[in-house]
C-alpha positions in Angstrom: 191.7 -11.7 -22.7 191.7 -12.5 -19.0 190.5 -16.1 -18.4 188.4 -15.1 -15.5 186.7 -12.5 -17.6 185.9 -15.0 -20.4 184.5 -17.4 -17.8 182.3 -14.7 -16.3 181.0 -13.7 -19.7 179.8 -17.1 -20.8 176.2 -17.4 -21.8 175.3 -19.8 -19.0 176.8 -17.6 -16.3 175.1 -14.4 -17.7 171.7 -16.1 -17.8 172.1 -17.5 -14.3 173.4 -14.3 -12.9 171.3 -11.7 -14.6 168.1 -13.3 -15.5 166.6 -15.3 -12.7 164.1 -17.8 -14.0 165.4 -17.4 -17.5 163.8 -20.6 -18.6 160.4 -19.4 -17.5 160.8 -16.2 -19.4 161.9 -18.1 -22.5 159.0 -20.5 -22.2 156.5 -17.5 -21.8 158.1 -15.9 -24.9 157.7 -19.1 -26.9 154.0 -19.4 -25.9 153.5 -15.8 -27.1 155.3 -16.3 -30.4 153.4 -19.6 -31.1 150.0 -18.1 -30.1 150.7 -15.1 -32.3 151.7 -17.2 -35.3 148.7 -19.4 -35.0 146.3 -16.5 -34.3 147.5 -14.7 -37.4 147.2 -17.7 -39.6 150.8 -17.9 -40.7 151.2 -21.3 -42.3 154.1 -23.7 -41.6 155.2 -22.3 -38.3 154.5 -25.3 -36.0 157.5 -27.4 -36.9 160.2 -24.7 -36.8 158.9 -23.3 -33.5 158.6 -26.8 -32.0 162.1 -27.8 -33.2 163.8 -24.6 -31.9 161.9 -24.8 -28.7 163.1 -28.4 -28.2 166.6 -27.2 -28.7 166.3 -24.3 -26.3 164.0 -25.8 -23.6 164.4 -29.5 -23.9 161.8 -32.1 -24.9 158.9 -32.1 -22.4 158.9 -28.5 -21.6 159.0 -27.5 -25.2 156.1 -29.9 -26.0 154.0 -28.4 -23.3 154.9 -24.8 -24.2 154.3 -25.1 -27.9 151.1 -27.1 -27.5 149.8 -24.4 -25.2 150.7 -21.6 -27.6 149.2 -23.4 -30.6 146.0 -24.1 -28.7 145.6 -20.5 -27.4 146.4 -19.0 -30.9 144.0 -21.4 -32.6 141.3 -20.5 -30.1 141.9 -16.7 -30.8 141.6 -17.3 -34.5 138.4 -19.4 -33.9 136.8 -16.6 -31.9 137.7 -14.1 -34.6 136.1 -16.2 -37.3 133.1 -17.0 -35.1 132.4 -13.4 -34.2 133.8 -11.4 -37.0 132.8 -13.0 -40.2 130.0 -15.4 -39.5 127.1 -13.1 -40.4 128.8 -11.9 -43.6 129.8 -15.4 -44.8 126.4 -16.9 -43.9 124.7 -14.3 -46.0 127.0 -14.9 -49.0 127.7 -18.7 -48.8 124.7 -20.0 -46.9 124.3 -23.2 -48.9 128.0 -24.2 -48.8 128.2 -23.4 -45.1 125.2 -25.5 -44.4 127.0 -28.5 -45.8 130.1 -27.7 -43.7 127.9 -27.4 -40.6 126.3 -30.7 -41.2 129.7 -32.3 -41.6 131.1 -30.9 -38.4 128.0 -31.7 -36.4 127.8 -35.3 -37.6 131.4 -36.2 -37.8 132.6 -34.8 -34.5 136.2 -34.3 -33.6 137.9 -37.2 -35.3 138.0 -35.7 -38.8 139.4 -32.4 -37.3 142.1 -34.3 -35.4 142.9 -36.2 -38.6 143.0 -33.0 -40.7 145.4 -31.4 -38.3 147.6 -34.5 -38.3 147.9 -34.7 -42.1 148.7 -31.0 -42.3 145.7 -29.2 -43.7 146.3 -25.5 -43.0 144.9 -24.5 -39.7 143.2 -21.4 -41.0 140.9 -23.6 -43.2 140.1 -26.0 -40.3 139.5 -23.2 -37.9 137.2 -21.3 -40.3 135.1 -24.5 -40.9 134.9 -25.2 -37.3 134.0 -21.7 -36.3 131.3 -21.4 -38.9 130.0 -24.9 -38.1 128.3 -26.1 -35.0 131.2 -27.9 -33.4 131.6 -25.9 -30.2 134.6 -24.3 -28.5 135.4 -27.1 -26.1 135.4 -29.7 -28.8 137.4 -27.5 -31.1 140.1 -26.8 -28.4 140.4 -30.5 -27.6 140.6 -31.6 -31.2 143.2 -28.9 -32.0 145.3 -29.9 -29.1 145.2 -33.6 -30.0 145.7 -32.9 -33.7 148.9 -30.8 -33.3 150.4 -32.8 -30.5 152.0 -35.6 -32.6 153.8 -33.1 -34.8 155.0 -31.1 -31.8 156.2 -34.2 -30.0 158.3 -35.4 -33.0 159.7 -32.0 -33.8 160.5 -30.9 -30.2 162.1 -34.3 -29.5 164.3 -33.9 -32.6 165.2 -30.4 -31.5 166.1 -31.5 -28.0 168.4 -34.2 -29.4 170.7 -31.5 -30.8 
């Protein structure tokens, strides 16, 4: 194989020559994949996405991109629970949901941040928050703060590769 041809077909040269702003497109794709995984409720996706994003994008950009995707996906799932199933669940489980609402209204965001940090599945946390009286802005903030430590550790480990 001609050495000049091998040099011109390297991955870095192809990305630089054919895809301007390749890192931006990759970051946008990772935001979309992360948001889709969180919005669909797939468990266990945060760490692999964070790790691979850290390896592909580097530490700080990967942290920002994955945190943004996780927050957007969680908000979509929150809105689906809030609008789609609130009436049906309130009709069937009114007494249990009243206790959950009292807990979320009294406790605030710290238990939600803690639940995210210790790894309780986000579908459960999101459903409780959507059916309770926490509010969207508090939910978004607590979700962002709760997933951030895991993203930082995993993306930093991925960037070290």
